[in-house]
N, C-alpha and C positions, 0 to 999 in steps of 0.2 A: 504494499500500500504506500503510495506516494506520501510525503509530507503534508501535514495538514496546512490549508491556507484558509483565509475566510476574506470576504469583501463586504462584511456588515459595517455599517456607517454609524458612527456616535456623534459626529461634529455637524449636526443639524439643528433646525430649529423644529421643537416638538409640536408645535401648533401646526406643521404642515402633515401630520399624521390625520387618518380619516375619522379617528373616534377618540374622545377624551380619555377612555380607559388606556388605551396604548400610550398616550403621552404621560399618563400618570406612572404607569409601570416602568417607562424608561426614564423617569426623572434622575437626573444625575448619574446615569449609567455611562460609564466611559471605557468599558472593556467587555470582551465577550464572557469572561467569568462573572462578571456582575450582571449581564444581560441573561445569561442562563439562569441565575438565581431569580430573576424577576419575571421572565418571560418563557422559560423552559428552552427548547430547541426551535424556536420560531425562526423565519427567515430575517425578520427585523427590517429596518431602513436600508436601502431604498426599496427593497422588495415590496413591503406592504402597500406604499403608495403606487409602485408599478402594477401590482395586481388591481387596486381600487380603480386607478384610471383606465385600465384595459376593459375592466367590466363596465365603467360608466359609459365606454364608447362601443360597447357590444351588446349589452341588455337592451331588450325591447319592452318598452312600456306598454305595447299593446298585446303582450303576452303574460301567461304566468309562468315565470322563469324558475326552473328547478337547478339549483348548483349542487354539485357532489363534491365533497371533500373527504380524502382518506388521509388518516393521521391528523387528528384534532390537536393532539399534544396539550397545550394548556388554553387553548382556544383563542390564541392571538389572529392567527391567520383567518379563523373563523369569523371573527369580529369583524375583519376587513371585508371578507365576502359578503356577509349580512348587511353591512353598512352600504356598500355599494349596491346592492338590491334595494335597499330603502330608498337611498339617494337618486337612484334611477327611476323611482316611482313605479316600480313593477310589483305586482303580486307574486307571492311564491315563496319559497324557503331554501334554506341550505341544509342539505342532509349530510351528515358529518359522522365519521367512523373513528373511534379510538380504543386500542386494544388494552391499554393499561387503566383500571378502574381509578387509581390515585391521580393519574393525569384528567382523567374525565372529571373528578370532582373541582379540580383547579379550574378546568375550562368551564364547567357550568357557574362557578363563582364569577369568572372574568366575564362571561357572556350576560350573566344577570347585572353587573356592575358597568357593563357597557350599553345596557338597555336594548340589546338586541336579541335576548334568548326567546322572545315570540316569533322569532323569524328562523329559529335552528331547531333541527330534529336531530338530537344526538344519539347515536347507538355505540353501545358498549360492547366491545369483542372483536374479533379478527376481521377485518374488512373483506379479505379473500373468502371468507365463509358467508358473511352477512351481506355483502353486496349484491349477489345475483338474487337473493331472496327479497332484498327491498327493492331493487330494480323492477320486479314482477308486479309490483304494486302502482308504479307509475306509468300513467297514461300518456303524458306529454312528452316530447322529445327534449332531451338534455343538451343546452347549448353551452354550459360551462362545467368543467371538471378539473379539480385540483388535486392531483397524485402525490401524495408526500407521506405515506406509511412507510412500509419496508422499502429499502433501496435496493434490495437484491433484485438482480435482473428478472428472474423467474417470478417473484411475487408482483413486480411492477407489470410485466407481461399478463399475469393473470387478471389484475384489476382492470388493465385497458380492455383486454379481450371480453370480460364481463360487460363492461360500458359500451363498447363499440355498437352493439345492435340498438342501442337506445339514443345513440348520439345523432342529432341533426346534420345535416352535411355541412353546415357552417360553424359547427361547434368548436369551440376552442378547449383543447386540453392542455392544461399547465403542469410541467414537471419540475420539481426542484431537485437540487444537488446533481447536477447535469455535468460536471467536470469529470474528466478522464482520469480517475484517482487510482483504479486498479492496476497493478503490475500484471505482467504475462503470467497467466496460470491462475489468477485469483478471479473471483466472481467479477463479471464486467459492471454490475450494479446498474443505475439508471442510463449512464452513457451507453453501455453494451444494448439496452433495450432500444434506446433512440436509433441505433444503427439498424436494428432488425425492423423498428417500425417503418422507416423509410423504405427499406427492400419490400416490405409485406404490403403496405397501405399507400405508398406514396404521400401525396399531400404537402403541405408547405410547413417547414420547420425552422422557427427562429430560436438561436441560442443565445443568450444574455450573460455574457461570461462574469462580469463583476457585480454580481448579485449573490446575497446570501452568505453563508459560511460553511465551515466543514461539513459537507463537502459543497462548494460555491458553484454557481451557475443555475440559470432558470431557463428553460424551454417553452415555447408554444407551438402546438402542432395544430393545424386546421386542414381537415381534407378536401373541402371545396370552398373556396371564397363566394360570398354571396354578390356576385356582380351583375 
């Protein structure tokens, strides 16, 4: 495994964050270690704002929009997704999955403090096992998904393949931790799945290198632009 690096920023105006709870959690945070204690393994700034504005530019207020997230962690990225849904003027909800009960408890507290808990449906358990069952109950196409649970290649593949039949043609699928961190012979992780994704399903893939932390990078995939 390559040496850990990160591109999470701390030298920014907290007022730029999309929700006051995130700004409160980030108060006086100046290092990764402090951030981990306050917000868990979230992507942080500028990733929070990147996702927020991406969704503001994509969500359709004439639709009921369903956003799927795997890897709730402490709920910080979930807050961003829900706030974008609210600020877009859309009906709908964020459906999110967290495997660790202790993380889910922290997430519930943060979601409540952020005032977005009414827009979030939190499932506790393994997203790979729960996701297909939950998707069966959804009638609408999914136009946004944020996959950030297990970063092992096969796990990301299973989540994506479960989602694929439910995705609209112009859906955005966002992947965190996309940097090629694995050495030869190791699990290729998210980066390895993105190589498979392009070969199997084509589409458009944008990778933003200077976002997030160990492992850095955030990618956005779209099968068919709505032109």
